[in-house]
PDB file of N, H, CA, C and O in Angstrom:
ATOM      1  N   ASN A   1     -25.334   3.766 -33.666  1.00  0.00           N
ATOM      2  CA  ASN A   1     -25.319   3.124 -31.995  1.00  0.00           C
ATOM      3  C   ASN A   1     -26.627   2.953 -31.808  1.00  0.00           C
ATOM      4  O   ASN A   1     -27.471   3.727 -32.261  1.00  0.00           O
ATOM      5  N   LYS A   2     -26.884   1.924 -31.127  1.00  0.00           N
ATOM      6  H   LYS A   2     -26.199   1.295 -30.760  1.00  0.00           H
ATOM      7  CA  LYS A   2     -28.481   1.808 -30.596  1.00  0.00           C
ATOM      8  C   LYS A   2     -28.209   2.188 -29.152  1.00  0.00           C
ATOM      9  O   LYS A   2     -27.350   1.612 -28.485  1.00  0.00           O
ATOM     10  N   GLN A   3     -29.252   3.549 -28.510  1.00  0.00           N
ATOM     11  H   GLN A   3     -29.950   4.017 -29.052  1.00  0.00           H
ATOM     12  CA  GLN A   3     -29.452   3.114 -27.015  1.00  0.00           C
ATOM     13  C   GLN A   3     -30.164   2.159 -26.818  1.00  0.00           C
ATOM     14  O   GLN A   3     -31.160   1.731 -27.401  1.00  0.00           O
ATOM     15  N   LYS A   4     -29.263   1.639 -25.434  1.00  0.00           N
ATOM     16  H   LYS A   4     -28.454   1.987 -24.960  1.00  0.00           H
ATOM     17  CA  LYS A   4     -30.185   1.072 -24.831  1.00  0.00           C
ATOM     18  C   LYS A   4     -31.543   1.277 -23.531  1.00  0.00           C
ATOM     19  O   LYS A   4     -31.219   1.171 -22.348  1.00  0.00           O
ATOM     20  N   THR A   5     -32.310   1.428 -23.730  1.00  0.00           N
ATOM     21  H   THR A   5     -32.573   1.514 -24.691  1.00  0.00           H
ATOM     22  CA  THR A   5     -33.219   1.433 -22.679  1.00  0.00           C
ATOM     23  C   THR A   5     -33.257   0.930 -21.406  1.00  0.00           C
ATOM     24  O   THR A   5     -32.396   0.064 -21.255  1.00  0.00           O
ATOM     25  N   SER A   6     -33.732   1.077 -20.710  1.00  0.00           N
ATOM     26  H   SER A   6     -34.432   1.781 -20.833  1.00  0.00           H
ATOM     27  CA  SER A   6     -33.283   0.469 -19.225  1.00  0.00           C
ATOM     28  C   SER A   6     -34.968   0.020 -18.965  1.00  0.00           C
ATOM     29  O   SER A   6     -35.855   0.873 -18.940  1.00  0.00           O
ATOM     30  N   SER A   7     -35.233  -1.469 -18.778  1.00  0.00           N
ATOM     31  H   SER A   7     -34.513  -2.163 -18.798  1.00  0.00           H
ATOM     32  CA  SER A   7     -36.802  -1.739 -18.300  1.00  0.00           C
ATOM     33  C   SER A   7     -36.433  -1.878 -16.759  1.00  0.00           C
ATOM     34  O   SER A   7     -35.371  -2.215 -16.235  1.00  0.00           O
ATOM     35  N   PRO A   8     -37.811  -1.459 -16.130  1.00  0.00           N
ATOM     36  CA  PRO A   8     -37.867  -1.531 -15.094  1.00  0.00           C
ATOM     37  C   PRO A   8     -37.478  -2.861 -13.710  1.00  0.00           C
ATOM     38  O   PRO A   8     -37.259  -2.851 -12.499  1.00  0.00           O
ATOM     39  N   ILE A   9     -37.553  -3.660 -14.583  1.00  0.00           N
ATOM     40  H   ILE A   9     -37.731  -3.668 -15.567  1.00  0.00           H
ATOM     41  CA  ILE A   9     -36.804  -5.347 -14.349  1.00  0.00           C
ATOM     42  C   ILE A   9     -35.246  -4.635 -13.760  1.00  0.00           C
ATOM     43  O   ILE A   9     -34.869  -4.326 -12.629  1.00  0.00           O
ATOM     44  N   SER A  10     -34.561  -4.556 -15.187  1.00  0.00           N
ATOM     45  H   SER A  10     -34.867  -4.807 -16.105  1.00  0.00           H
ATOM     46  CA  SER A  10     -33.133  -4.293 -14.761  1.00  0.00           C
ATOM     47  C   SER A  10     -32.924  -3.423 -14.032  1.00  0.00           C
ATOM     48  O   SER A  10     -31.774  -3.375 -13.596  1.00  0.00           O
ATOM     49  N   PHE A  11     -34.066  -2.181 -13.491  1.00  0.00           N
ATOM     50  H   PHE A  11     -35.000  -2.220 -13.845  1.00  0.00           H
ATOM     51  CA  PHE A  11     -33.607  -0.890 -12.728  1.00  0.00           C
ATOM     52  C   PHE A  11     -33.731  -1.609 -11.440  1.00  0.00           C
ATOM     53  O   PHE A  11     -32.722  -1.482 -10.746  1.00  0.00           O
ATOM     54  N   PHE A  12     -35.035  -2.602 -10.716  1.00  0.00           N
ATOM     55  H   PHE A  12     -35.854  -2.705 -11.280  1.00  0.00           H
ATOM     56  CA  PHE A  12     -35.402  -3.270  -9.435  1.00  0.00           C
ATOM     57  C   PHE A  12     -33.846  -4.189  -9.165  1.00  0.00           C
ATOM     58  O   PHE A  12     -33.232  -4.040  -8.109  1.00  0.00           O
ATOM     59  N   LEU A  13     -33.369  -5.080 -10.209  1.00  0.00           N
ATOM     60  H   LEU A  13     -33.868  -5.201 -11.067  1.00  0.00           H
ATOM     61  CA  LEU A  13     -32.255  -4.986 -10.205  1.00  0.00           C
ATOM     62  C   LEU A  13     -30.966  -4.806  -9.442  1.00  0.00           C
ATOM     63  O   LEU A  13     -30.341  -5.266  -8.487  1.00  0.00           O
ATOM     64  N   PHE A  14     -30.923  -4.108 -10.159  1.00  0.00           N
ATOM     65  H   PHE A  14     -31.431  -3.734 -10.935  1.00  0.00           H
ATOM     66  CA  PHE A  14     -29.541  -2.618 -10.087  1.00  0.00           C
ATOM     67  C   PHE A  14     -30.066  -2.719  -8.712  1.00  0.00           C
ATOM     68  O   PHE A  14     -29.513  -3.590  -8.040  1.00  0.00           O
ATOM     69  N   LEU A  15     -30.942  -2.083  -8.161  1.00  0.00           N
ATOM     70  H   LEU A  15     -31.390  -1.375  -8.706  1.00  0.00           H
ATOM     71  CA  LEU A  15     -31.348  -1.144  -6.869  1.00  0.00           C
ATOM     72  C   LEU A  15     -30.883  -2.248  -5.744  1.00  0.00           C
ATOM     73  O   LEU A  15     -30.492  -1.973  -4.609  1.00  0.00           O
ATOM     74  N   ASN A  16     -31.028  -3.695  -6.375  1.00  0.00           N
ATOM     75  H   ASN A  16     -31.345  -3.917  -7.297  1.00  0.00           H
ATOM     76  CA  ASN A  16     -31.490  -5.065  -5.137  1.00  0.00           C
ATOM     77  C   ASN A  16     -30.184  -5.232  -4.914  1.00  0.00           C
ATOM     78  O   ASN A  16     -29.782  -5.256  -3.751  1.00  0.00           O
ATOM     79  N   ASN A  17     -29.293  -5.376  -5.995  1.00  0.00           N
ATOM     80  H   ASN A  17     -29.619  -5.357  -6.940  1.00  0.00           H
ATOM     81  CA  ASN A  17     -27.908  -5.540  -6.095  1.00  0.00           C
ATOM     82  C   ASN A  17     -27.724  -4.531  -5.486  1.00  0.00           C
ATOM     83  O   ASN A  17     -28.478  -4.849  -4.566  1.00  0.00           O
ATOM     84  N   ASN A  18     -27.175  -3.046  -5.035  1.00  0.00           N
ATOM     85  H   ASN A  18     -26.563  -2.788  -5.782  1.00  0.00           H
ATOM     86  CA  ASN A  18     -26.743  -2.249  -4.653  1.00  0.00           C
ATOM     87  C   ASN A  18     -27.125  -2.075  -2.632  1.00  0.00           C
ATOM     88  O   ASN A  18     -26.523  -1.748  -1.609  1.00  0.00           O
ATOM     89  N   PHE A  19     -28.470  -2.538  -3.046  1.00  0.00           N
ATOM     90  H   PHE A  19     -28.960  -2.803  -3.877  1.00  0.00           H
ATOM     91  CA  PHE A  19     -29.183  -2.684  -1.746  1.00  0.00           C
ATOM     92  C   PHE A  19     -28.309  -4.278  -0.354  1.00  0.00           C
ATOM     93  O   PHE A  19     -28.097  -4.529   0.833  1.00  0.00           O
ATOM     94  N   GLY A  20     -28.152  -4.829  -1.791  1.00  0.00           N
ATOM     95  H   GLY A  20     -28.323  -4.624  -2.755  1.00  0.00           H
ATOM     96  CA  GLY A  20     -28.116  -5.969  -1.084  1.00  0.00           C
ATOM     97  C   GLY A  20     -26.382  -5.606  -0.431  1.00  0.00           C
ATOM     98  O   GLY A  20     -26.436  -5.709   0.794  1.00  0.00           O
ATOM     99  N   HIS A  21     -25.147  -5.284  -0.830  1.00  0.00           N
ATOM    100  H   HIS A  21     -25.103  -5.200  -1.826  1.00  0.00           H
ATOM    101  CA  HIS A  21     -24.413  -4.410  -0.663  1.00  0.00           C
ATOM    102  C   HIS A  21     -24.291  -4.004   0.680  1.00  0.00           C
ATOM    103  O   HIS A  21     -23.707  -4.488   1.650  1.00  0.00           O
ATOM    104  N   PHE A  22     -24.927  -3.078   0.520  1.00  0.00           N
ATOM    105  H   PHE A  22     -25.401  -2.685  -0.268  1.00  0.00           H
ATOM    106  CA  PHE A  22     -24.769  -1.753   1.570  1.00  0.00           C
ATOM    107  C   PHE A  22     -25.264  -3.074   2.682  1.00  0.00           C
ATOM    108  O   PHE A  22     -24.428  -3.418   3.517  1.00  0.00           O
ATOM    109  N   PHE A  23     -26.394  -3.662   2.664  1.00  0.00           N
ATOM    110  H   PHE A  23     -27.072  -3.382   1.985  1.00  0.00           H
ATOM    111  CA  PHE A  23     -26.973  -4.520   3.867  1.00  0.00           C
ATOM    112  C   PHE A  23     -26.105  -5.026   4.253  1.00  0.00           C
ATOM    113  O   PHE A  23     -25.993  -5.022   5.479  1.00  0.00           O
ATOM    114  N   ASN A  24     -24.851  -5.845   3.297  1.00  0.00           N
ATOM    115  H   ASN A  24     -24.941  -5.848   2.301  1.00  0.00           H
ATOM    116  CA  ASN A  24     -24.234  -6.982   4.156  1.00  0.00           C
ATOM    117  C   ASN A  24     -22.800  -5.872   4.524  1.00  0.00           C
ATOM    118  O   ASN A  24     -21.781  -6.257   5.097  1.00  0.00           O
ATOM    119  N   HIS A  25     -22.982  -4.839   4.166  1.00  0.00           N
ATOM    120  H   HIS A  25     -23.810  -4.527   3.700  1.00  0.00           H
ATOM    121  CA  HIS A  25     -21.702  -3.802   4.954  1.00  0.00           C
ATOM    122  C   HIS A  25     -22.523  -3.231   6.206  1.00  0.00           C
ATOM    123  O   HIS A  25     -21.817  -2.970   7.180  1.00  0.00           O
ATOM    124  N   PHE A  26     -23.399  -3.080   6.294  1.00  0.00           N
ATOM    125  H   PHE A  26     -23.973  -3.292   5.503  1.00  0.00           H
ATOM    126  CA  PHE A  26     -24.416  -2.713   7.574  1.00  0.00           C
ATOM    127  C   PHE A  26     -24.410  -4.033   8.534  1.00  0.00           C
ATOM    128  O   PHE A  26     -24.841  -3.864   9.675  1.00  0.00           O
ATOM    129  N   LEU A  27     -24.075  -4.991   8.262  1.00  0.00           N
ATOM    130  H   LEU A  27     -23.724  -5.128   7.336  1.00  0.00           H
ATOM    131  CA  LEU A  27     -24.297  -6.444   9.080  1.00  0.00           C
ATOM    132  C   LEU A  27     -23.123  -6.692   9.755  1.00  0.00           C
ATOM    133  O   LEU A  27     -22.978  -7.072  10.917  1.00  0.00           O
ATOM    134  N   MET A  28     -22.083  -6.376   8.692  1.00  0.00           N
ATOM    135  H   MET A  28     -22.202  -6.068   7.748  1.00  0.00           H
ATOM    136  CA  MET A  28     -20.884  -6.478   9.407  1.00  0.00           C
ATOM    137  C   MET A  28     -20.325  -5.819  10.209  1.00  0.00           C
ATOM    138  O   MET A  28     -19.639  -6.216  11.150  1.00  0.00           O
ATOM    139  N   ILE A  29     -20.670  -4.325   9.781  1.00  0.00           N
ATOM    140  H   ILE A  29     -21.227  -4.002   9.016  1.00  0.00           H
ATOM    141  CA  ILE A  29     -20.182  -3.299  11.537  1.00  0.00           C
ATOM    142  C   ILE A  29     -21.110  -3.614  12.319  1.00  0.00           C
ATOM    143  O   ILE A  29     -20.511  -3.930  13.347  1.00  0.00           O
ATOM    144  N   LEU A  30     -22.622  -3.782  12.573  1.00  0.00           N
ATOM    145  H   LEU A  30     -23.109  -3.526  11.738  1.00  0.00           H
ATOM    146  CA  LEU A  30     -23.537  -4.372  13.345  1.00  0.00           C
ATOM    147  C   LEU A  30     -22.695  -5.199  14.546  1.00  0.00           C
ATOM    148  O   LEU A  30     -22.436  -4.827  15.691  1.00  0.00           O
ATOM    149  N   SER A  31     -22.309  -6.674  13.747  1.00  0.00           N
ATOM    150  H   SER A  31     -22.519  -6.977  12.817  1.00  0.00           H
ATOM    151  CA  SER A  31     -22.073  -7.671  14.303  1.00  0.00           C
ATOM    152  C   SER A  31     -20.541  -7.499  14.436  1.00  0.00           C
ATOM    153  O   SER A  31     -20.043  -8.567  14.793  1.00  0.00           O
ATOM    154  N   SER A  32     -19.397  -6.275  14.228  1.00  0.00           N
ATOM    155  H   SER A  32     -19.802  -5.407  13.938  1.00  0.00           H
ATOM    156  CA  SER A  32     -18.224  -5.564  14.935  1.00  0.00           C
ATOM    157  C   SER A  32     -18.803  -5.272  16.295  1.00  0.00           C
ATOM    158  O   SER A  32     -18.442  -5.697  17.393  1.00  0.00           O
ATOM    159  N   HIS A  33     -19.893  -4.359  15.939  1.00  0.00           N
ATOM    160  H   HIS A  33     -20.186  -4.014  15.048  1.00  0.00           H
ATOM    161  CA  HIS A  33     -19.783  -3.561  17.180  1.00  0.00           C
ATOM    162  C   HIS A  33     -20.512  -4.006  18.285  1.00  0.00           C
ATOM    163  O   HIS A  33     -20.367  -3.448  19.372  1.00  0.00           O
ATOM    164  N   TRP A  34     -21.628  -5.371  18.070  1.00  0.00           N
ATOM    165  H   TRP A  34     -21.746  -5.824  17.186  1.00  0.00           H
ATOM    166  CA  TRP A  34     -21.948  -6.493  19.143  1.00  0.00           C
ATOM    167  C   TRP A  34     -21.054  -7.088  19.785  1.00  0.00           C
ATOM    168  O   TRP A  34     -21.084  -7.393  20.977  1.00  0.00           O
ATOM    169  N   ALA A  35     -20.258  -7.268  19.053  1.00  0.00           N
ATOM    170  H   ALA A  35     -20.233  -7.020  18.085  1.00  0.00           H
ATOM    171  CA  ALA A  35     -18.716  -8.218  19.268  1.00  0.00           C
ATOM    172  C   ALA A  35     -17.883  -7.426  19.981  1.00  0.00           C
ATOM    173  O   ALA A  35     -16.869  -7.978  20.409  1.00  0.00           O
ATOM    174  N   TYR A  36     -18.045  -6.243  20.229  1.00  0.00           N
ATOM    175  H   TYR A  36     -18.868  -5.795  19.880  1.00  0.00           H
ATOM    176  CA  TYR A  36     -16.814  -5.161  20.996  1.00  0.00           C
ATOM    177  C   TYR A  36     -17.464  -4.818  22.125  1.00  0.00           C
ATOM    178  O   TYR A  36     -16.745  -4.820  23.125  1.00  0.00           O
ATOM    179  N   LEU A  37     -18.833  -4.460  22.323  1.00  0.00           N
ATOM    180  H   LEU A  37     -19.417  -4.459  21.511  1.00  0.00           H
ATOM    181  CA  LEU A  37     -19.533  -4.234  23.208  1.00  0.00           C
ATOM    182  C   LEU A  37     -19.351  -5.664  24.076  1.00  0.00           C
ATOM    183  O   LEU A  37     -18.814  -5.509  25.172  1.00  0.00           O
ATOM    184  N   LYS A  38     -19.684  -6.854  23.765  1.00  0.00           N
ATOM    185  H   LYS A  38     -20.121  -6.980  22.874  1.00  0.00           H
ATOM    186  CA  LYS A  38     -19.708  -8.102  24.535  1.00  0.00           C
ATOM    187  C   LYS A  38     -18.228  -8.490  25.177  1.00  0.00           C
ATOM    188  O   LYS A  38     -18.033  -9.233  26.140  1.00  0.00           O
ATOM    189  N   GLU A  39     -17.184  -7.751  24.342  1.00  0.00           N
ATOM    190  H   GLU A  39     -17.342  -7.148  23.560  1.00  0.00           H
ATOM    191  CA  GLU A  39     -16.012  -8.577  25.053  1.00  0.00           C
ATOM    192  C   GLU A  39     -15.832  -7.427  25.661  1.00  0.00           C
ATOM    193  O   GLU A  39     -15.222  -7.824  26.654  1.00  0.00           O
ATOM    194  N   ALA A  40     -15.978  -5.567  25.864  1.00  0.00           N
ATOM    195  H   ALA A  40     -16.473  -5.245  25.057  1.00  0.00           H
ATOM    196  CA  ALA A  40     -16.103  -4.886  27.178  1.00  0.00           C
ATOM    197  C   ALA A  40     -17.025  -5.149  27.912  1.00  0.00           C
ATOM    198  O   ALA A  40     -16.854  -4.248  28.733  1.00  0.00           O
ATOM    199  N   SER A  41     -17.964  -5.741  28.296  1.00  0.00           N
ATOM    200  H   SER A  41     -18.102  -6.473  27.629  1.00  0.00           H
ATOM    201  CA  SER A  41     -18.604  -5.916  29.238  1.00  0.00           C
ATOM    202  C   SER A  41     -18.102  -7.060  30.071  1.00  0.00           C
ATOM    203  O   SER A  41     -17.798  -7.099  31.263  1.00  0.00           O
ATOM    204  N   LYS A  42     -18.096  -7.950  29.169  1.00  0.00           N
ATOM    205  H   LYS A  42     -18.343  -7.919  28.201  1.00  0.00           H
ATOM    206  CA  LYS A  42     -16.809  -9.613  29.640  1.00  0.00           C
ATOM    207  C   LYS A  42     -15.473  -8.580  30.040  1.00  0.00           C
ATOM    208  O   LYS A  42     -14.515  -9.319  30.267  1.00  0.00           O
ATOM    209  N   MET A  43     -15.103  -7.200  30.194  1.00  0.00           N
ATOM    210  H   MET A  43     -15.881  -6.600  30.009  1.00  0.00           H
ATOM    211  CA  MET A  43     -13.307  -7.057  30.504  1.00  0.00           C
ATOM    212  C   MET A  43     -14.196  -6.131  31.620  1.00  0.00           C
ATOM    213  O   MET A  43     -13.436  -6.077  32.588  1.00  0.00           O
ATOM    214  N   GLN A  44     -15.394  -5.397  31.957  1.00  0.00           N
ATOM    215  H   GLN A  44     -16.012  -5.440  31.171  1.00  0.00           H
ATOM    216  CA  GLN A  44     -15.865  -4.735  32.992  1.00  0.00           C
ATOM    217  C   GLN A  44     -16.009  -5.329  33.726  1.00  0.00           C
ATOM    218  O   GLN A  44     -15.546  -4.832  34.753  1.00  0.00           O
ATOM    219  N   ALA A  45     -16.566  -6.524  33.927  1.00  0.00           N
ATOM    220  H   ALA A  45     -16.942  -6.928  33.093  1.00  0.00           H
ATOM    221  CA  ALA A  45     -17.467  -7.688  34.918  1.00  0.00           C
ATOM    222  C   ALA A  45     -16.037  -8.052  35.283  1.00  0.00           C
ATOM    223  O   ALA A  45     -15.726  -7.586  36.379  1.00  0.00           O
ATOM    224  N   TYR A  46     -15.120  -8.716  34.712  1.00  0.00           N
ATOM    225  H   TYR A  46     -15.372  -9.095  33.822  1.00  0.00           H
ATOM    226  CA  TYR A  46     -13.307  -9.019  35.234  1.00  0.00           C
ATOM    227  C   TYR A  46     -12.525  -7.943  36.061  1.00  0.00           C
ATOM    228  O   TYR A  46     -11.779  -8.093  37.029  1.00  0.00           O
ATOM    229  N   GLN A  47     -12.871  -6.941  35.470  1.00  0.00           N
ATOM    230  H   GLN A  47     -13.477  -6.819  34.683  1.00  0.00           H
ATOM    231  CA  GLN A  47     -12.149  -5.434  36.444  1.00  0.00           C
ATOM    232  C   GLN A  47     -12.598  -5.751  37.159  1.00  0.00           C
ATOM    233  O   GLN A  47     -11.946  -6.541  37.841  1.00  0.00           O
ATOM    234  N   ASP A  48     -13.999  -5.453  37.620  1.00  0.00           N
ATOM    235  H   ASP A  48     -14.529  -4.811  37.066  1.00  0.00           H
ATOM    236  CA  ASP A  48     -14.751  -5.314  38.744  1.00  0.00           C
ATOM    237  C   ASP A  48     -14.275  -6.975  40.155  1.00  0.00           C
ATOM    238  O   ASP A  48     -13.704  -6.894  41.243  1.00  0.00           O
ATOM    239  N   ILE A  49     -14.699  -7.919  39.607  1.00  0.00           N
ATOM    240  H   ILE A  49     -15.163  -7.984  38.723  1.00  0.00           H
ATOM    241  CA  ILE A  49     -14.258  -8.864  40.033  1.00  0.00           C
ATOM    242  C   ILE A  49     -12.872  -9.224  40.754  1.00  0.00           C
ATOM    243  O   ILE A  49     -12.779  -9.948  41.745  1.00  0.00           O
ATOM    244  N   LYS A  50     -11.300  -8.294  39.771  1.00  0.00           N
ATOM    245  H   LYS A  50     -11.375  -7.705  38.966  1.00  0.00           H
ATOM    246  CA  LYS A  50     -10.053  -7.968  40.080  1.00  0.00           C
ATOM    247  C   LYS A  50     -10.347  -7.197  40.923  1.00  0.00           C
ATOM    248  O   LYS A  50     -10.485  -7.867  41.946  1.00  0.00           O
ATOM    249  N   ALA A  51     -10.598  -5.810  41.206  1.00  0.00           N
ATOM    250  H   ALA A  51     -10.486  -5.266  40.375  1.00  0.00           H
ATOM    251  CA  ALA A  51     -10.905  -4.995  42.061  1.00  0.00           C
ATOM    252  C   ALA A  51     -11.518  -5.390  43.661  1.00  0.00           C
ATOM    253  O   ALA A  51     -10.810  -5.380  44.668  1.00  0.00           O
ATOM    254  N   LYS A  52     -12.771  -5.684  43.643  1.00  0.00           N
ATOM    255  H   LYS A  52     -13.347  -5.693  42.826  1.00  0.00           H
ATOM    256  CA  LYS A  52     -12.836  -6.476  44.665  1.00  0.00           C
ATOM    257  C   LYS A  52     -12.140  -7.468  45.206  1.00  0.00           C
ATOM    258  O   LYS A  52     -11.612  -7.116  46.260  1.00  0.00           O
ATOM    259  N   GLU A  53     -11.866  -8.893  44.815  1.00  0.00           N
ATOM    260  H   GLU A  53     -12.295  -9.179  43.959  1.00  0.00           H
ATOM    261  CA  GLU A  53     -10.008  -9.834  45.233  1.00  0.00           C
ATOM    262  C   GLU A  53      -9.613  -9.131  45.710  1.00  0.00           C
ATOM    263  O   GLU A  53      -9.798  -9.189  46.926  1.00  0.00           O
ATOM    264  N   GLU A  54      -8.684  -7.801  45.123  1.00  0.00           N
ATOM    265  H   GLU A  54      -8.534  -7.754  44.136  1.00  0.00           H
ATOM    266  CA  GLU A  54      -7.319  -7.474  45.590  1.00  0.00           C
ATOM    267  C   GLU A  54      -7.956  -5.798  47.374  1.00  0.00           C
ATOM    268  O   GLU A  54      -7.350  -5.213  48.272  1.00  0.00           O
ATOM    269  N   GLN A  55      -8.897  -5.822  47.034  1.00  0.00           N
ATOM    270  H   GLN A  55      -9.390  -6.297  46.305  1.00  0.00           H
ATOM    271  CA  GLN A  55      -9.731  -4.805  48.343  1.00  0.00           C
ATOM    272  C   GLN A  55      -9.773  -6.368  49.262  1.00  0.00           C
ATOM    273  O   GLN A  55      -9.978  -6.115  50.450  1.00  0.00           O
ATOM    274  N   GLU A  56      -9.689  -7.257  49.109  1.00  0.00           N
ATOM    275  H   GLU A  56      -9.522  -7.462  48.145  1.00  0.00           H
ATOM    276  CA  GLU A  56     -10.086  -8.194  49.987  1.00  0.00           C
ATOM    277  C   GLU A  56      -9.272  -8.493  50.841  1.00  0.00           C
ATOM    278  O   GLU A  56      -9.532  -8.671  52.031  1.00  0.00           O
ATOM    279  N   LEU A  57      -7.432  -8.639  49.949  1.00  0.00           N
ATOM    280  H   LEU A  57      -7.221  -8.494  48.982  1.00  0.00           H
ATOM    281  CA  LEU A  57      -6.548  -9.438  50.118  1.00  0.00           C
ATOM    282  C   LEU A  57      -5.970  -7.873  50.936  1.00  0.00           C
ATOM    283  O   LEU A  57      -5.143  -7.944  51.845  1.00  0.00           O
ATOM    284  N   GLN A  58      -6.463  -6.692  50.523  1.00  0.00           N
ATOM    285  H   GLN A  58      -7.135  -6.635  49.784  1.00  0.00           H
ATOM    286  CA  GLN A  58      -5.500  -5.821  51.410  1.00  0.00           C
ATOM    287  C   GLN A  58      -5.772  -5.573  52.801  1.00  0.00           C
ATOM    288  O   GLN A  58      -5.040  -5.006  53.613  1.00  0.00           O
ATOM    289  N   HIS A  59      -7.545  -6.342  53.072  1.00  0.00           N
ATOM    290  H   HIS A  59      -8.140  -6.802  52.413  1.00  0.00           H
ATOM    291  CA  HIS A  59      -8.066  -5.947  53.968  1.00  0.00           C
ATOM    292  C   HIS A  59      -7.527  -7.224  55.372  1.00  0.00           C
ATOM    293  O   HIS A  59      -7.600  -7.184  56.600  1.00  0.00           O
ATOM    294  N   ILE A  60      -7.055  -8.145  54.482  1.00  0.00           N
ATOM    295  H   ILE A  60      -6.996  -8.177  53.484  1.00  0.00           H
ATOM    296  CA  ILE A  60      -6.668  -9.188  54.991  1.00  0.00           C
ATOM    297  C   ILE A  60      -5.093  -8.661  55.312  1.00  0.00           C
ATOM    298  O   ILE A  60      -5.078  -8.253  56.474  1.00  0.00           O
ATOM    299  N   GLN A  61      -4.526  -8.605  55.043  1.00  0.00           N
ATOM    300  H   GLN A  61      -4.538  -8.936  54.100  1.00  0.00           H
ATOM    301  CA  GLN A  61      -3.438  -8.073  55.202  1.00  0.00           C
ATOM    302  C   GLN A  61      -2.921  -7.580  56.374  1.00  0.00           C
ATOM    303  O   GLN A  61      -2.083  -8.070  57.131  1.00  0.00           O
ATOM    304  N   SER A  62      -3.717  -6.229  56.442  1.00  0.00           N
ATOM    305  H   SER A  62      -4.398  -5.831  55.827  1.00  0.00           H
ATOM    306  CA  SER A  62      -3.916  -5.410  57.030  1.00  0.00           C
ATOM    307  C   SER A  62      -4.624  -5.840  58.459  1.00  0.00           C
ATOM    308  O   SER A  62      -4.502  -4.979  59.331  1.00  0.00           O
ATOM    309  N   ARG A  63      -5.160  -6.727  58.743  1.00  0.00           N
ATOM    310  H   ARG A  63      -5.259  -7.426  58.035  1.00  0.00           H
ATOM    311  CA  ARG A  63      -5.748  -7.605  59.723  1.00  0.00           C
ATOM    312  C   ARG A  63      -4.570  -8.301  59.995  1.00  0.00           C
ATOM    313  O   ARG A  63      -3.885  -7.669  60.800  1.00  0.00           O
ATOM    314  N   SER A  64      -4.117  -9.241  59.679  1.00  0.00           N
ATOM    315  H   SER A  64      -4.673  -9.754  59.025  1.00  0.00           H
ATOM    316  CA  SER A  64      -2.720 -10.080  59.477  1.00  0.00           C
ATOM    317  C   SER A  64      -2.005  -8.757  60.782  1.00  0.00           C
ATOM    318  O   SER A  64      -2.058  -8.734  62.012  1.00  0.00           O
ATOM    319  N   LYS A  65      -1.518  -8.011  59.980  1.00  0.00           N
ATOM    320  H   LYS A  65      -1.475  -8.030  58.982  1.00  0.00           H
ATOM    321  CA  LYS A  65      -0.332  -6.986  60.593  1.00  0.00           C
ATOM    322  C   LYS A  65      -1.002  -6.712  61.786  1.00  0.00           C
ATOM    323  O   LYS A  65      -0.460  -7.047  62.839  1.00  0.00           O
ATOM    324  N   GLU A  66      -2.401  -6.001  61.805  1.00  0.00           N
ATOM    325  H   GLU A  66      -2.841  -5.728  60.949  1.00  0.00           H
ATOM    326  CA  GLU A  66      -3.070  -5.791  63.461  1.00  0.00           C
ATOM    327  C   GLU A  66      -2.738  -6.910  64.232  1.00  0.00           C
ATOM    328  O   GLU A  66      -2.389  -6.646  65.383  1.00  0.00           O
ATOM    329  N   GLN A  67      -2.754  -8.239  63.867  1.00  0.00           N
ATOM    330  H   GLN A  67      -3.037  -8.453  62.932  1.00  0.00           H
ATOM    331  CA  GLN A  67      -2.565  -8.779  64.995  1.00  0.00           C
ATOM    332  C   GLN A  67      -1.105  -9.654  65.274  1.00  0.00           C
ATOM    333  O   GLN A  67      -1.000 -10.304  66.314  1.00  0.00           O
ATOM    334  N   LEU A  68      -0.136  -9.624  64.398  1.00  0.00           N
ATOM    335  H   LEU A  68      -0.222  -9.095  63.553  1.00  0.00           H
ATOM    336  CA  LEU A  68       0.869  -9.696  64.783  1.00  0.00           C
ATOM    337  C   LEU A  68       1.598  -8.212  65.528  1.00  0.00           C
ATOM    338  O   LEU A  68       2.385  -8.285  66.472  1.00  0.00           O
ATOM    339  N   ASN A  69       1.386  -7.585  65.225  1.00  0.00           N
ATOM    340  H   ASN A  69       0.746  -7.525  64.459  1.00  0.00           H
ATOM    341  CA  ASN A  69       1.191  -6.170  65.975  1.00  0.00           C
ATOM    342  C   ASN A  69       0.867  -6.407  67.769  1.00  0.00           C
ATOM    343  O   ASN A  69       1.571  -6.090  68.727  1.00  0.00           O
ATOM    344  N   SER A  70      -0.581  -7.136  67.721  1.00  0.00           N
ATOM    345  H   SER A  70      -1.153  -7.393  66.942  1.00  0.00           H
ATOM    346  CA  SER A  70      -1.122  -7.191  69.029  1.00  0.00           C
ATOM    347  C   SER A  70      -0.353  -8.027  69.662  1.00  0.00           C
ATOM    348  O   SER A  70      -0.536  -8.054  70.879  1.00  0.00           O
ATOM    349  N   TYR A  71       0.601  -8.853  69.164  1.00  0.00           N
ATOM    350  H   TYR A  71       0.749  -8.832  68.175  1.00  0.00           H
ATOM    351  CA  TYR A  71       1.338 -10.221  69.805  1.00  0.00           C
ATOM    352  C   TYR A  71       2.479  -9.162  70.492  1.00  0.00           C
ATOM    353  O   TYR A  71       2.458  -9.064  71.719  1.00  0.00           O
ATOM    354  N   THR A  72       3.234  -8.558  69.909  1.00  0.00           N
ATOM    355  H   THR A  72       3.251  -8.637  68.912  1.00  0.00           H
ATOM    356  CA  THR A  72       4.504  -8.207  70.078  1.00  0.00           C
ATOM    357  C   THR A  72       4.438  -7.255  71.360  1.00  0.00           C
ATOM    358  O   THR A  72       5.466  -6.741  71.801  1.00  0.00           O
TER     359      THR A  72
END
């Protein structure tokens, strides 16, 4: 049995290959978190606009009821 000796180049390639897999995994996680945060930001903006519109609608409805009551 011949014992295989590792050369510095093969060790570098081994590290580079493993780091490449780690780095790709890291970038996928990073992009997924960024997409989640971007979507959450859009959802928060939508909910803020929706709440403001509902508040304005309630205000308009209460004014309409007050006007109707003042005529009777």
